[in-house]
N, C-alpha and C positions, 0 to 999 in steps of 0.2 A: 740577184737570182739565188746565190748560195744561201743567203739569209732567209729567203722565202722558202727554200727547200727545207731548211732546219725547222722553221716554225710550222710548216705544213705537216711534218711528222707528228708533232704534238696535237695539231688540230685533227688529223685523221684518227688518232687514238681517242680524242675527246668525242668526235661525232659518232664513232662506233660504240663507245662505252658510256658516254655521258648520260643518255636517257636511262640506262639501267641504274646508274648512280642516283639520279634524281628520284626514281620510283622506289628503289629498294633501300638505299641508305637514308634518303631524306623523307621517304614516305609520302611523296606527292602523288596525286592522281594524274591520269592522262590529261584531263582538261586543264589542270593547274599548270602542268609542264608546258602545254601548248600556249596557254594564255601568257605565261611569263616570257616565253620566247617571242611571241608575237608582239608583246608590249616592248620588248627590247628592240625589235626590228623597227617599230614605229618611232621610238625615241631616236634611234640611230639615223633613220631617214630624215627626221627633223633637224638633226645636228650635223649632218654631213656637210652642208654648206658652211656652217660655222667652223668646222674642222678645217675645211679648205682655206678659209680666210685666215685662221690662225697660222696655218702652214705657210701662207704667203708672207705673213708678217715675220715669222721666226726662221723661215727657210724650210723647204720641203724635206731636205735630208734630216735636219734636226727633228722635224715633226715625225718622220718615220721612226726614228729611234725612240722618241717619247711615246708614240703609240704602242710600240712593242713592249716597253717597260710597263705602260698602263695595262696592257693585256696580261702580262705576267702577274701583276699584282691582283688584277680583277679575278682571274681564274682561281687564285688562292683563296679569295673571299668565299667561293662556293663551299669551302671546308668549314666555314663559320655559320652557314645557313641552318636555321632551325624551324623554318616554316615558310608558307607561301609568300608572305610579304617580303621577307628577306631574299627569297629566291628571285622574285620579280625585280627587286632592286639590283641584285648582282647581274641578272640577265641583261639589264639595261647597261650596266657598267662594262660588260663584256662586248655587247653589240656595237657600241659607238666606235671604239678603235678598230674593230674588225671591218666595219663599213667604210671607215675613213682611210684605211690602209691601202686598199686596192687601187683606187684612182691615183693616189700619190705615188705608189710604186710604179704604176704604168707610166706616169709622167716622167719619173726619173729615168726609166729604161729608154723611153722615147727620146729623152734629151741627150743621152750620152752615146747613142749610136746614130749612124747615118740614116737619113730619111728612108732610103731604099731598103734598109735592114730592119726597120721598126716592127713590121708585121711578123717577120720571122723571130725577132727577139722576144716579142710578147708571146708568141706561140711556144717558144722554148721555155719561158717562165711558167706558162700554164702547164706544160708537160712536166716540168720539175715539181710543181706543186701537186699535180696528180700522182706523181711517183711517191712523193712524201706522204700523201693521203693513204696510198696503198700500204706503204711501210707501217704507218701508224695503225691502219686497220689490222695488219698482221700482229702487231704488238698487242692490240686490244684483244684479239682472239686468244692469245696466250694468257692475258690477264683475266679475261672473263671465264676461261676454263676452270679457274679456281676462284669464282666470284664471291669472295667474302667482302665485308665492309672495308677491310684493310687494303685488299687489292684494288677495290673500286676507287679508293682515295688516291691510289697510284696514278690513275687516269688523269686526275686534276693536277697532281704534282708534276708529271711528265710534261703535260701541256704548258704549265707555267714555266718550267725550265726551258722548254723549246723557244718560247718567246723571249726569255732572258738571254738565251744563247744567240738568238737572232739579233737582238739589240746590240750585243757585244760585237758581233760580226759587222754590223752596219757601221758601228763606230770605228772599228779597226780598219775597215776597208775605205774609210774616208767619205762615206756617203753624206755625212753631216758637214763636210768641209766646203770651202769656198768654190772649188772647181765645179761641183755638182750644181751649186746655186747659180753660177754663171751660165752653165749649160741650159738649165731650166729657163733662165731669163732670155737666152737667145732663142730657145724653142718658141716661147710665147711671142716674141717680137716677130718671128717669121711666119708662124702658123695661125695665130689667133685671128678670127673674123668677128665682125659685129653684126652679122645678119639677124634681122628680127623677122619672125614669121607670125602673122596674126593667127588667133585661135581658129578662125573659120577655115584656114588652110590646114591647120594641124588636126582638126577633129577626125577626119578619116583615119589618120595614123593612130589616134588614140583608140579607135575601135579595134584596129589590128593589134595594138599593144594589149588591149583587154583580153583578146583571144589568146595572145601569146602568154599572158599572165596565167591563164587557165592551164595552158600546156606546160608551164614551168612548175606545175604542181608535182612533177616528178621529184623535185628537190625535197619537199616536205614528206612525200611518201617514203623516200629512201632514209632520210635522217630521223623521222619521227614515226611514220606509219608502221613500217616493218618492225623497228625495235620495240615500240609499245605493244604491238599485237603479239609479237613473240614472247615478250616478258609477261604480259598480263593475261593472255588468252590461252597459251599453249604450254605443253610440257617439253618443248624443244630445248636443248641445251643452250645456255646463254651465249656460248662462244660463237654460235652461228650468226649472231648480230654483227660481229666483226667480219665474219665471212661474207655476208651480203655486201658490205661496204667494199671489201677487197675485190670481189668478183666484178662489181659495178665499175670500180675504178680501172681495173685492168682492161676490161672490154672497152671502156670509154677512151683510154689512151690508145688502144690498138686500132680502133675503127673510126674515130671521129673524122680524121682527114679524108678517109675513103668515102664516108657518107656525104660529107660536105662537097667533095669533088664530084660526086654523082649527080648533084643537083644542077651543076653547070650554070650557076647564077640565073636560073630560070624562075621567074616569078610564078608562072603557071605550075611548074613542077612543085615549087615550094608550097603553093596553095594546097595541092593534093597531099603533100607530105604532112602539112599541119592537120589535115583531117585524119590521116593515118595515126598521127601522134595522139589525137583524142581517143581513137579506137584502142590504141595500145594502153593508154592510161586507164580506160574502162576495163580492159582485160586484167590489168594489175589489181584494180579494186576488187574484181571478182575473185582473184587468187587470194587476196587478203581475207575476204569474207569466208572462204573455204577453210582457212587454216585451223580454226578451233573445232571444226567438224571432223577432222581427219586424225587417225593415229599417227604416232611420231614418224614412222618410216614414210608414209604417204605425205605427211606434213612437210618433211624435208624436200621431197620431190616437188610438191606444190610451191614451196618457198623458192627453190632453185629456178623453176619455170617463171615464177612471178618476178624475180630479180632480173632475169634475162629479158623479159618483156619490158620491164621498167627501164632497163639500160637502153633497149632499142628506142623507147619513147624519148629518153634523154638525148640520144644521138640525133634522132630525127627532129626534135624540137630545136636543138642548137643550130643544125644546118638550115632548117626552114626559117628560123628567126633572123639569122644573119643575111640570108638571101633576100628575104622580104625587106629588111631594113635597108640594104644597099640598093635593091631594085626599085623601091617605092619613093626614095628620098629625092626631092628636086636637087639638082647639082649645085645650086647656089645657096642652099640652106641646109645642107646635110647635117651640120653640127647640131643645130637646134632640133631637127627631126630625130637625130640620135637620142638626144636628151628626152624627147617626148616618148620614144619607144622604150626607154629605160623605165618609164612609169610602170609598165606591166611587170617587170622583174621586181621592182620595189613593192608593188602591191602583193605579189606572191609571198615575199619575205614577211610581210605584215600579217596577211590573212591566212596563208597556207598552214602554218603550224597550228593555229587555233582551230581551223576547220578539221584538219586531220585528227587532232587529239580528241575533239568532240565525237568524231565518228568512231574512234576506238572505244570510247565510253558507252556508245549506243549500240554496239554490236554489229553482226554481219549484215543485217537487213539495211542498215544505214549505208554501208559500203555499196550495196547493190543499187540503192537510190542514186548515189553519186555516179556510179557506172552508167546508169541510164541517162542521167543528166548530161554527162560528157558526150554520149552518143547523140543526144538531142541537139547539141551545138554544131555538129558536123555540117548540116545543110546551110548554116549561116557563114561558113568560112569563105566560100567563093564570092558571095555578094559583098562582104565587107572588104575583101582584098580588091575587088574590081572597083569599088567606090574610091579607095585610096589611089588606085592606078589612074582612074579618070582625073582625079585632082592633080596628080603629077603631070599628066599630059596638058592640062589647062595651064599649069604654072610654067611649063616649058615652051608653050606656044608663043611665037613672036608677037609682040604688040602690034596692033594695026597702025 
């Protein structure tokens, strides 16, 4: 958890300032940035199973240390990039360890705490990471306020150092040692199941996952949509890019548990909330479309409102997603249904950056088209969820 906090500070600084580095220092277009990030996400999704198998072979603790060292070196490679091809290659090198790190870290945390404490432990780790992101965003604000090429390079250097520091901490705390390996082995012996679920059963959940993937668009809007729009379209100071990330993270930390508790594990309520999420995302797109049409003072107000709306969309999406995941999964096959539901998140990582960056290149009208498309999806939410709910009832019905 301590190591995760350390590397998240650098990651927060990178997410808040990396887009500006790519467009100003490297001279890449919005579409090129989005294409490279999407390609990296695709390669990472294809490699994540292989990373897990290697981790099983060499030990998860050692794999975690190796992935942090890999990330430290990969982010330094951004300083050598001189064109789109090199950028896309480095984006792939960065994405693979990032995608592989989280499931391995969650496995270690789950292995070394009691079963009753796992959920709280993972929640604490997420809170620590969000705190690190906020600190990194604040550091980015200071860096971007004097955004010369030299200070933008600092964003990459600090992120690389944070991963290096995380690797040292993991080694010093014994995460790569035999005790953690033994704990992981015990966890798998007691918790693993081999349930197989045919695709005819999983198909309704895939449809829900597809809608969830659209709702997950808030990730790309925050990390790519707002930074590119501010940098390329407006005269707003560049430090506000870091500010958007800080505001989002602070509100997410403060209100996520309250929003999740408000759903009370109700599938019906979560269905309504998913529709609300789509509405909030549409409103965010409308705010982005307005940014280049407004003077600086009104642009700052529009940006602040847009970020708050986007944060509300993030909170509602996360709460609805987990409620639907837990509420729709048959009790005998939840692990595989979880993996199916994860497909939506993975799809957003691959296609979200490309879509958002292309919208930035095509101007305000394109954002309004996306807003209308999101609103048009709302009537489909309830039928899709009901289909999955009917499938769950069939699976739980006793055999004649």
